[in-house]
C-alpha positions in Angstrom: 111.4 96.5 113.4 111.8 94.4 116.8 115.2 92.7 116.7 114.1 90.2 119.4 111.6 88.4 117.0 112.6 84.9 116.2 114.0 84.6 112.6 111.7 81.6 111.9 108.7 83.4 113.3 109.7 86.6 111.3 109.8 84.9 108.2 106.4 83.0 108.7 104.6 86.1 109.9 106.1 88.3 107.3 104.9 86.2 104.5 101.7 85.5 106.1 100.9 89.2 106.3 102.2 89.7 102.6 99.9 87.1 101.4 96.9 88.5 103.3 97.5 92.0 102.1 97.5 91.1 98.6 94.2 89.3 99.0 92.8 92.5 100.7 94.3 94.8 98.1 92.9 92.6 95.3 89.4 92.6 96.9 89.0 96.1 98.0 91.7 98.1 96.1 94.9 99.5 97.7 93.5 102.9 98.9 90.2 101.4 100.3 92.0 98.8 102.2 93.1 99.2 105.9 95.7 97.7 108.1 93.0 96.4 110.3 91.5 94.4 107.3 94.8 92.9 106.5 95.5 91.9 110.1 92.2 90.2 110.1 92.8 88.4 107.0 96.2 87.2 108.4 94.7 86.2 111.7 97.0 88.5 113.7 96.6 91.5 115.9 96.6 95.0 114.2 99.9 95.9 116.3 101.6 92.6 114.9 101.7 94.4 111.4 104.0 97.2 112.7 106.6 94.7 114.0 107.3 93.8 110.3 106.2 96.8 108.3 106.1 100.5 108.8 102.8 101.2 107.3 100.3 100.0 104.6 102.7 101.7 101.9 105.6 99.6 103.2 103.6 96.4 102.7 103.0 97.3 99.0 106.7 98.1 98.3 107.8 94.9 100.3 105.2 92.9 98.0 106.8 94.1 94.9 110.3 93.6 96.3 109.8 90.0 97.5 106.9 88.5 95.1 107.9 90.0 91.7 111.6 89.1 92.1 110.3 85.5 93.1 108.3 85.2 90.0 111.1 86.6 87.7 113.6 84.0 89.2 111.0 81.4 87.7 111.0 83.2 84.4 114.7 82.9 84.2 114.8 79.3 85.2 112.1 78.5 82.6 114.1 80.3 79.8 117.2 78.6 80.7 115.9 75.2 80.1 116.3 75.5 76.4 118.9 76.9 73.8 116.5 77.7 71.0 115.5 81.4 71.0 111.8 80.6 69.9 111.5 77.9 72.5 112.9 80.4 75.0 110.5 83.1 74.1 107.5 80.5 74.2 108.9 79.2 77.6 109.0 82.8 78.9 105.5 83.7 77.8 103.8 80.5 79.1 105.5 80.9 82.6 104.5 84.5 82.8 100.9 83.6 82.1 100.9 80.6 84.2 102.2 82.6 87.2 99.6 85.3 87.0 96.8 82.6 86.5 98.0 80.6 89.6 97.8 83.8 91.7 94.9 85.9 90.5 95.2 88.2 93.6 98.9 88.9 92.7 97.9 89.6 89.0 95.2 92.0 90.2 97.4 93.9 92.5 100.4 93.9 90.0 98.3 95.0 87.0 96.5 97.8 88.9 99.6 99.3 90.6 101.7 99.2 87.4 99.2 101.1 85.6 98.9 103.9 88.2 100.3 107.2 87.3 101.7 107.6 90.9 103.0 104.2 91.8 104.0 103.4 95.4 106.6 100.9 94.3 107.9 102.9 91.5 111.6 101.8 92.0 110.7 98.1 92.4 108.4 98.3 89.3 111.2 99.8 87.3 113.7 97.4 88.4 111.4 94.4 87.4 110.5 96.0 84.0 114.2 96.3 83.2 115.0 92.7 84.3 112.1 91.5 82.0 113.1 93.5 79.1 116.8 92.6 79.6 115.6 88.9 79.5 113.7 89.5 76.2 116.7 91.3 74.7 118.9 88.2 75.5 116.3 86.0 73.5 116.1 88.4 70.7 120.0 88.4 70.4 120.2 84.7 70.6 117.7 84.6 67.8 119.7 87.0 65.6 122.7 84.9 66.2 120.7 81.7 65.1 119.6 83.7 62.2 115.9 83.0 63.3 115.2 86.7 64.2 115.9 89.6 61.9 118.9 91.7 62.6 117.6 94.9 61.4 114.9 95.1 64.3 115.0 98.0 66.8 115.2 95.8 70.0 113.8 98.6 72.1 110.5 98.3 70.1 110.6 94.6 70.2 110.7 94.6 74.0 107.8 97.0 74.3 105.9 95.1 71.7 106.1 91.9 73.5 105.6 93.3 77.1 102.8 95.3 76.0 101.0 92.4 74.4 101.5 90.2 77.3 100.2 92.8 79.6 97.0 93.3 77.6 96.2 89.7 77.4 96.5 89.5 81.1 94.2 92.7 81.7 91.6 91.0 79.2 91.7 87.9 81.2 91.3 89.6 84.5 88.2 91.7 83.2 86.7 88.4 82.0 86.9 87.3 85.7 89.2 84.4 84.6 86.5 82.6 82.8 89.2 80.9 80.4 92.6 79.3 80.7 95.0 82.1 80.4 98.0 79.9 79.4 96.3 78.9 76.3 97.0 82.3 75.0 100.8 81.7 75.1 101.2 79.8 71.8 99.0 82.3 69.7 101.0 85.2 71.2 104.4 83.5 70.5 103.2 82.8 67.0 102.1 86.4 66.5 105.4 87.7 67.8 107.3 85.4 65.4 105.1 85.5 62.3 103.6 88.9 62.5 100.2 89.7 60.8 101.3 90.1 57.2 101.3 87.5 54.5 104.9 86.9 53.1 105.1 88.2 49.7 102.0 90.5 49.8 102.6 94.2 49.2 104.2 95.9 52.1 105.3 92.7 53.7 
């Protein structure tokens, strides 16, 4: 990177290019997108891209490093607003769905990349997944201390259950072209997490 770039200019151009790249990746798919298309979307010369990023792969990696951590910080802040474990879980799911609904391009790129067998941002995706699952673990442990959540649960399974369900809800919303309010799925999801699908007292429950 050119060390003579003004810090303020670097930040503004860096983020401008990142935002443009996400739009292009969401529109055309990562492999079909070009640096020239990203530059055009950002309103900069092609060569400007290389002042901030090594190549197209680096743009994708930087996107995950910057944007997903930014979103996770919002998850953490939302969860910290309440002490009750059920409210913490509800706040987390609502914020998760709200963030992806607010930025559909980000949602498309994130969902596509995380479901690839070979992922460019593997390290960043693993880190974010661990941070999210650790946050869910904290909520479950809080609920167990409150005697609101069963203490005999396999927490690893609970984490995968929650993350998988939220992931599928977002995928379904994206495939519908965002024709409904994604955030309205938060309360039904949390209700399902808390109550399950069985009727108490019925055989097998």
